[in-house]
N, C-alpha and C positions, 0 to 999 in steps of 0.2 A: 676275734673280738677287735675289730679295727679301731674302736673308740676307747680302748682300754689304755689307761695310763697308770704308771707306778710313781708314787711320790713319797717323800718323807712324811711320817705321821706327825700330827700336832696334837696338843691337848684338846683342840676343838673336835677332833675325831673320836674322843674318848667314849661318848655314849654309843656311837655306832660300832666301835670296836668291841665294846662289851656286849652289845646286842648280837653281833655276829658270833662272838664266842659262845654266848648262851644258845644260839641256834645250833652250833656245832655240838654242844653238850647234849642237847635234846635228841640228836641222832643216835646216841648210845655207842657210836663208833669213833669218837674223837678223843675222849679223855675220861679219866676216873672222876674228875671234878663233878660235884653235884650242882653247883651254880657258878655263874661267872663272877659274882661279886661286883664291887664298885670299880670305877675307873682308877681310883687310888690304889686298890688292891692290884689291879693289872699293872699300873704304872710302876709300882714298887718292885714287882717281880720280873721286870724285863730290862735288859741292857739298853741304856738311853741312846746309844749311837746307832743301833741297828733296828729301826722300827719303820715299817713301810705300810702303805695302804695302796690298794688297787681301786681306781675310779673308773666307772663305766658311765659315760655321758654325764659326768659331774657328780655321780653318786658313789659313795664308798661301798664297795661290794666284797672287800676282803682285806685281810691284814696279815703281816708276817713280822715276827720278832724273835729275839734270842733271849734266853735265860742263862745265867751263869750256872755251871754245874757244881761249883764249889767256891767257897770264899778263900781258899788257900791260894797264895800267889802263884804257885807252880802250875795251877790250872787256869790262869787268867786268860789263856787263849783257847779254852774249850767251852763251847756253849751248846745249849739244846735249842733246836729249831721248833718253832710253832708257825703253822700256816693255816688260816681259816678263811673260808669263802662262804658267803651267804648262800642259802638254798637256791635262790633265783639265778645265781651266777655259776653254780657248780657245773663242771664238765665243759666249760667254755674257754679254758686256758688261763684263767685268772690265777689259779694256784701255781701253775707252771711259771708264769711270769713273775709272781711274787717270790717264789723260791730262787729263781735265777737272779733277781735283783738282790735278794737277801744274801746270797752267796757272795756277790760282788761287794756288798756293804761289809760283810764279815772279813773279806780279804783286805779291804781298805783299812780295817781296824786291827789287822794283824792277828786275827783269830785263826788258829791253825787246825782246829778240829771242830767239826759240827756233828752233833749227834741227834738222833730222832728215835723216839719210842712210839711205835704205831701198832694198833690192834691188827692182827693178821687179816681180819675180815675187811679192813680198809685197803683193799687191793689197789685201788686207784692211787691212793697216797703213796703206797710203797713203790708203785711203778714210776710215779713222778720223781720221787727221791732217787730211785735207781738211775733214771735217765739224766740226772744231774750229778752223777758220780758217787752217790752214796752206796756203800757196800753193806749187805746184810751180815751182821756179826753173829746173830743167832736169835732164838726165841726163848724167852723166859716163860715157863709154863705156870699157869695159875698164879700169876704175880699179884693180882688183887681181885677183890670181889666188888662188883657193881652194887651201889647202894641206892640207886634211883632209876627211874624210867622203866621201860619195858624189859630191860635186862637185869633188874634189881635181883640180887641174890646169886647171880651167875659169876663164877670165877672166870677171869679173862687172862689170856696170854698176851704178851707184848713182844713184838719183833723189834730188835735194836739194830739201827743202821748208823753208819759213820762215814763222814767225808773228810779227807785230809787235804789241807791246802797245798797247792803247788807253789804258790807265791811265798808262803811263810816257811817253806822248806821242811815241813813235817811229814811229808809223804813217804 
């Protein structure tokens, strides 16, 4: 994707970010969430310093962000990764580029541990995370039941991955 650029997310990207999130929800393999909600919902749930979008030919086609894993100060350097790419841009390197840039942004913010919870069926996402230094910690079986879409009523496993920062010295 030669015309792909990664840049900081702005409030102007909000509607597109939410639409891409909803698109991911509808796949049934991205999250337990039933709906994306509003930009305000998304904005309040993500760390302000680590928000990126991928643009292809000037159009936002993906986003990446971090969520705090706990409000306790001892965990201030631990965050959960989210990377979503629009259906039209999947498989073309946007997710890989976003994750790489998100890792750098997290390092710049002295975040020492990144975590990810991924449905095992989302093999591509697990491979991309592994290629960026994430290690599989294990799989929690039947962690939650889908409440929407084609997989409604189905119990889902979640594979947990973790990446330790070399820069922050927590590896």
